[in-house]
N, C-alpha and C positions, 0 to 999 in steps of 0.2 A: 504495499500498501503505499502511495505517494504522499507525503504529507510536509506541511509547512508550519511555523510555529509564529505566531504574535503573542506580546503580551496578554494579561488575563486579570482581573480582580475580581472580588466580591461573589466566587463560587459560579462566574461563566468564563467561557475560552475563549478565545480569540483563533481561528483556525481553519484551514483549508483543507480536505482532507479528499484524496483520489477525484480531484475535480469539481467537489462537492461546493456551491456558496453557501458557506454558512452566514445565517444573520447572527451577531453574538453583540455583548454591549460593551460599548465605551472601549472600542477599538482605533487606533491610530492608522490612517489611510497607508498602505506601501506605496511608493511611485513605481516600484520595481514590477507590481501586479498591473501594468500599465505601461510599460516601458515606451508606447506608440504615442500616448496620450489621447488615444481614440473613446475615453471612455468605458469599455468593456470592462465586465466584471466579472471574469471568467475567475473562480477560485476567487473571488475576491471578499474582505472582510466589510460588513454593510451594519451601520451602527442600529442598536436599539435599545429599549431599557432594560436595567435589570428586572423589575416586573414583570415585565413581557417574556424573558428567558428563564428566569430562576422560579417564579411562580405559576404564568398563567399556562405554559406549554410544559409544566412538570419537568423538572432538571433531571431527577433520576432516570426517566424513561431516554431523555433524551440522552444523556451519558451514557447508561447501558447500549444506547445503539452506537454509539458512535466507538465502544470499547475503550473508554476513557475513564472508567469510574476507578476510585481507590483502590479498589481491592483486587483490580489488577497489575500489582506491580510482581516483580519476578522474584519467584522464592529459590533461594540456592540450592542445588540437591545435595551437595557434599558439606560435611562439616569444616568451618573454618580454620586456619593456622592461628588465627589473633585470639584474644582473651584480655577484657577489661572489665572489672571489678568497679562500682561505683562507691567511694568511699565517704561520701558526703555525712553519712548517718554518725554520729560521734566522734566528728572531725573538729566541732566548733567553728564551722562554717554555716551563720543561723542567717544568710542574708537571703530575703524575700525579693522579686524583683516586681515592680507596679509598672504598669503601660501609661495609665492615667486616661482608660478608654470609657467612654460614655456613651448615653446615646445619644449625642451630637456627632460623635463618630469623628473625632478630629483627626486630621489625616495622621500625624504624627505618631499617633499612639499605637499603629496597626503594626509598627517595626519593632518595638522592643530594643534591648540595648546590648553592651559586649562587654567584655573581660580582657583584664589583662596580668599576664605571668610578667612579674617584674621585682628585681629583686634590691628592694626601697630603702635597707639598711645596709648592704653592702654585708649580708653575713654568708655569702653563696649560696643561698636557697632561694627557691624562685617565691615569691609571695603572691593573693592574689587580690587584686581591685577590682571589685565588680561596678556597673555603672546601672544606674535605674532612672526613670522618668518619674515625672508628676504632672500636674493637671492643669489643665489647658481651660482657658486664658490662661498664662502665666499669673500668678500673683491670688487667683481665685480658692486655691488649696493648695496643701504642701505635702508632699511625700518622701519620701529617702529618708537619708541619705544616700551616695554613694558609699559603700563600706571595703576597707583595706583589712585584708588578712595576713598576720605574719605567720610567714611558714616557719613551725616549731620543729619538726622533724615527724619522722614515726606517722606521719598522714594526720597529723592537727594543726591546726593553725587557732591563732587567738586573734580577736577583735581589736585592732589597734590605731582605727579610723579616727578617733577624737583627738588622740594626741599625738598625733601624725600631721593632724590639720587637713584632712583630707576629706572631711564630712560635708560635701558638696550636697547642697539640695537646688535641682533645677532638671531641667529636662534634657536628660543626656544621652546621648546615643550612643558614641562612641570614645573609646582612649587609645592615644597616639603615645607611644613609650619612648622617649631616647635622651642623650645625653645635650642638651641643646646649647649649656655653659662650658662645654668640655672640661667640667672640674672630676669627673669619673664618676660620678652618679647618675642614675635615671630621672631622670624629669618626667612631667605629665603634662598632655597639653589636652582639653576634654574637648570634644564637641557637640555642641547643644542646640537646642531650639532656643534662642535668645542667644545671648552674651555668649561666649565661645572663653574658655579659662585654662592659663598656663599656670602650673606649679610647678615651682626650683624648688629642686631637692638642695635643703640646707647640710647635707652630709652628717647628721645626726640624728637622723630617724624622724625628722620633722619637714613640711613643706609649706613656701612662703607665695601666697597669691601675687602674681606678676601682672596679671592678666592687664588691666589699666596700662601700665606703664609700659608693657610690650607693645601696646597698639595692635592688640590682635581679638579686640571684646567688643567689635561692633556685631548689633545684632544680625542674626543668620537661622537658616535652617542647615545645619551641617551634622552630617553622618558619619563621616570618617575620613581619613586621610594617610600621610607617611611622614616621616622625616628625612627628609636626605640634602647631599651636599649637591646640590646643581649647579653650582658655580666654581666648585673645585676649590673655595678659599680655606678648607678645613674646619669649617661650622656646619651645625645643621642646621637647615632651612626649614620652611612646613608648606606641604601642600594639602590643603582642605579640599574634601568633595562634598559640595553642597547641595541638596535635592531638590528644592522649589524654593519659590518668591517668598518670602517671610511674612509679607503681607497677607500674602493666600491663605496662610493658615489661622488666621485667625478668627475666620467664620466658619460654623459651626459647616457639616456638609455630609449630612448621612446619606445613604441609597436607600435603595429595597422599597418598605414599606415602613408605615408607624409600627404593625405588628412585629415586622421581624428587618428592623435598621442594618444595614450591613455599610462596609467602607466604599466610597466612589473607587472609579478607574483612576489610575494615575495621569489617564491620557488629558485630565481635564486640570492636571498642576500646572502653573505655569514654571518651564522652565528656568534652571540658575545658569550661573557663573561660578565654576570652581576658583579658588585663591591660591597663589602660589605667595608666600610671606620670606623675604628674605632676610636671612639672620644678619644683624648688623654688627653684631660681635660685642655689644654694649650693653645687652637686654634688652634691646628693641627690636622691632622687625617693620621691615617696609613691602606695602602690596608691591611687587613687580609684576603682575599676572599679564598685563595686555603687553608688556616690553620684551617679556619671555616667551611670547607664542603660544600664552593658554589662554586668550581672553574667550574663547567660545561661551557662548551664553546658553547655548540649547542642550545641556546636561540634567537629568536626577542623579546626581549622584549617590552610590552608597558608598564606595571605597576604593580604593586603589593600591596598586603593588607597585615599587620603585626596585628596581634591577636593572642589570644589564643586557636588554631584551635582542643587540643585532651583534653583538659580540665586538663590539670597540670599546669595550672598558671606560663606557661612558653610564652613566645612570639614567636609565627611561623612566617614562610614566605609563602604566595602562589603567585608566581610569573605568570602572564598572557604572553605568546607568541605568534605569530603569524605563523601559520600552523607547528608548534610545539608542544611538551605536555608542557602543564602547570605544572610549578613546584611546588611542598610541598616542605617545609624543616622544620622540627621538631626541637625544639630547644632543647638540651641535658641537660641544665643547666650547662656546663662545658665550654664554650665559643665556638661551636662547636655545627653543627647541622646535623642530619639525613634527608638524600637524603629519601623520602618517594614518589618519583616521581608516580613510577611503582607499589607499592603498596597498596597506599592510595585507587585508584577508581577514583582522581581527576585531574589525566594528559590528560586523554583519552575522548572522548563522548561516548554515548552510543553503539556506533558500534566498539568502540575499533582505531577512530583514532582521530589524532590532529584535534581540528579547528583553525581557526584565528580568536584569541580573542584579544581584543583590551582593553576592560574595566574590572572592578573587583569588587568584595564587600564582605561582609560577615556579615552575620547578621542571630541575631535565628528566624527561621519563623516560626517554628513548635510548639514552647513553649515547647522543654525538655533542652532547658538551653546550647544547643550546637551550634554554628555558622554554619549555611549555607553557602555555596560559590556560587557568581555569576561570569560568566564571559559573557560579550558581545561581538558577533561574525559578520563574513560578513554574506553579502547574501546568499541565499538557504541554509544557516546552520542553528544554531538559538540560541537565547540567553539559556545559558545555567546554571540550577540548579543544585549544588549536594548536598543533601541532607546528612547530619552528622550524619553517626550511629557511631559513638567510643564509645567505653566503659572504659569511663576515669577514673572506678575505679582502674584499675590495675597498674595507679601510684603511686608513692612509696611514704611513709609519709614523707621523707627528700628530696623529687622532685628530686632525682637522677633516676628516672626513665623514660623513655620515652615510653606513651603508644602509640601503633600505632593506627592510625588514618584510618579510614574508611569513605566512601565517596560513595556514588551510583547517577548517573546521573538521577535525578527524572525531567527531564524539561519535558519531554510528560506527565506524570501523573499528574503535577500541572498543565500543560494548557498553557505552553509556548513556544511552538513549533510553533505550526500552525499560532499561532500572528505574532511571530518576524521573518519566514523568508524570507518575501519578503524584510529584511530592513539589511544594516549594520550598526551594532550597536556601540557605542563609550561610553560617558561617560555615568554611570548608578549606579544606588543605590537601596539597602535596607533600606527604610525609611517609617518611619510612619507618613504618609503624613495625614491621617485624626484623629489621636491622637486615636484610637480605642485599642491600644495596638499590633497590628500585623504589621510587616512591608510590604511595600507593593513595588512596581517595578517600577522603572522610566527608561528606556533606550533613550537616543539622536541616532537619527538616521540621515543618509545622506551617500551619495554614494565617490567614489572617482575620478571618471572623469565626469569633468561639462559637457564636450559633449556627455556625452554615450546617449544621446537621436539621435545622428546621427546614431549611430548602429541600434536603432531602435525607433521607437515612445510608447512601450512597456517599456520604460527602464526611470527611473528618477534620475536624481543624486539628487534633493532634496526630501526629505521623512519625513514623519510624524514622531514625537516621540512618544513612546508608555509607557503608564502608565496602572499598572495592580494594581487593590485591592485583597488581602490579605484576603479570605473568605473561612466560612468552608466548606467542601465538602458540595454540594448538597445546599448550600446555606441557610440552615434552619434558620438562625440567632443566634445559638449556639456560643459562646466565651467560651471555656472552654480548659485549657489542656487534651492532649489526642484526640482530636476531628483532623479528618483529614482535612488539608488545601490543596486551591488550588489558584490559580490566576487567576482572571478575568479581561479581556479586560475592560479598564475604562476610553474611551477617548471620549465617546458621549456627549457633553454638557458641557466639562469640562473648553473651552474658545477657543477662536480664534486662538490661538497659536496652541495647540494640533489638530484643525482641516485644518491646512496650512501643507506647506513642507518648510522643512530647509535643511542647509549642518551643520547638529549639527556634535559635536567633543566633547571637554573638558565640564565637567557641575561639580559645586559645588553647595554643598546642607548645608542650615542651615538658622536660625532664624533671618533673614536681619531686620526686623522690631519690633523684640524682642515681638512678640504679641504671642508666644508659640506655634508655628507652622511651618512647614520646608517649605520654600521657597526654589528656583532652580536658578540658574544664568548657562546659556549653550554659551559658546564660539563656535562664526559661522565661520565655514571656510570660509575667504576670505569675510565677512560681519561683521553687528554690531551684540553686544550679545543679547539675550533675558534675563530681569531680571523677573522671575516671582514670585508673590508677591501670597501666598497662603492664597486663601478667602473661603475657604472649611466653609461650613456652620456647626454648631452642637455646642452642650457643653462637649464635650469630655474633661477629665481633663488631666492634664501634670505636668511632675516635672523637674525642668532644674536642672545639676549639674555639678556646675565648681569644677573639681579634681585639689588640688595641691597638687604635693609630697614634701615629706622631704628626706626620708630613699631613696625612690624613686626617677627618673627624674622627674623633677618637672612640666611637662606634663603630669604626671602620665598615659603615654601609656602603654598599658598591663593590665591597672587595671580592674577588673572585678565587674560589679555592681549588684546586686541581690535584686530588688522593689517587696514587699511585699504589696498586695493593692487588695480590692475585691473578694478575695478568689483566685488569683492567683498570682503565682511571674513570672515578667518580668528579664530576666537576657539582659544585654547591657554590652558591652566593649568598653573603650576607645583605640579604635584602630587607627592607622596611615596609610595612605594610600588611596586605595579604588576611585572609579571610573575610570576615565583617564585623568592620564597628570594634576590633580587638588588638591586642599586642602581643605578640608570641614571646618564648624563650631567643633572649638575643644571641645565644651560644650556637655554636654551628655542631649537630651530632649526625654523625654522619655513618651509616651503617655498610657494613663491610663483608657481610657474609661469612665466608668460613677461610678465612686469613686468619695468619697468625703474626702477622709483619706489615706496616705501612713502609713500603719499599722506600717512596719519595713524596711529600708534601708540596704544592708551590703554590705561593700567596700571590697572586697581583694585585697591590694595594688599588685605592680608589686614589692614590698620588702618583701610579704609573711605576712604582719601586716594585721590583719583583725579589722575593723571597725564599730560597730554597731549604728545606731541610729534608734527612735520609733516615733510612732505619729509626721508625718512631713506634714504640711500642700501643699496641691494641688495646684497648678499654681502661684508656687514661684519656684524662682531659689536661690539657696542654694552654696556656697561658703564652700567644705568641703576641711578639714586641714590634710593630714596625720601627726599623731602622731610623733615624733620624737626619740621614744623608740616603743618596742611593747607591753609595757604595761601602755603607756601613753593614755590618753584619746582623741578621736578622736571632734576636734572643727568645727562645720557647722554653717556659717552665712547665715541669709536670707538677701536678697538683695533686695532693692528697685526697 
């Protein structure tokens, strides 16, 4: 069956299937459906009301006829090698998210919030900072605050929100973590409905709100973003993804009926301009969005990932938008970006249309050294994987060239389409959960309307997460460069959390218990979170790298790492952003499979300096320091 996707909201989907013209609610027209401008509507979406679709025509029967009901998700036939245990109960984490939703259905209340894994006090353990929302209009009622939990070890946490000065009360969607003042600790930027906020880490377990002095507190509707050194001056700048016009959200806009209010379609939300703030190095930031070439005002942003996407050792930006093309901005190396959205193949899906993207990540999934792009999307669309086909050899030696980036929507080929189509995807990751050296795929799912079962019993607000294992084509067991890869649904036997349904939203990924594998924390809309400890059995080796920049930004965001072990080279990057509204473990944990030693480690720092280390032990954490000049020797310290 041939099919194409368009975004959907409120229990109705926008989709043309097998040449049918479907009448769906609130969808944006796609000019590619009528390239000749004839007005013909073959396979095209026509706007109708939610009332007409969901209630009058009987959504249950219609969805059953189309074969798109929630219950049609593929069930894996063999048990998964993954094992995860939710350790929330008894952990000391008592956070409960508040969406702020009411019958007025203010649009931001549908989206939920994220979570950050951040070592706020420098004791070597990852702590947890959860974001929450409040009620709209702002100031009418108060919820929250955001909560910070200190990692005590052994799966135990302590609420230290008040003493740390992070008891922020507002409508907080996203958290960006990074060292903006290069003093060796992690600062926090909060993406809000209303003024955004920047908290500087004082280095003594407390934070100071510097939002107004920093110049980043203009009212906005911000979802997520990244910290990156876009201009190569050695400090971290801020890119903020904005969802829509701030004034628009001041008015209640319920759809559906008085009996069954639901959220309206995002197509009616005026688009927004994302923001790039240059770090001036003295505690202030300057809006340089337009002069940097990022001034598009046609996005509905959820977040971004900052990484080198075309192999020229400059950090680029991939921005995911809701029912708008996803933006790809390539760094020119002169303080500006080239907009490659329309030419790269990463802006639209396989049918030439935009999806409703929420989550994002970038990682090398096929072993060719170039990162693929991942975008989680709305129900009846699919989790999209864009394979990186870029030829990085066209970059000039002086870093002045901008190699064209080329991506191909390979979602169907790698096996993600059918499994993900029934669900609404949010926080996501391409991460190696079994340390075999190949990134797997996780997506947190959950619908936006908690009452959607009133439209039809086959529609579910709570949805199971998706976990796919990266395996060779044919599952032959071969693990070698050049072998085709695909994703295999791997939720059977993973643990009770994966066998149940949730209102998943933001998710963060990292090694909470420092045992050498990647754990998952999910912030649930209007509920308690999940803290998923990775208990996957096996003896696969790993190496962990804590990169410390000198000539580069101290967090070394933008660094490229090549690990040679067991006859293959594994490429990873110190990226920023990823997932949805969340911040991940800043340390690089590289799974190695069945090897006993790392033959060679090569680091290309953002400054351009290249460092090489040889014969490193596995199952060991190394703190690696960038030399202060191009000829200097790299220092690496094995951590206890």
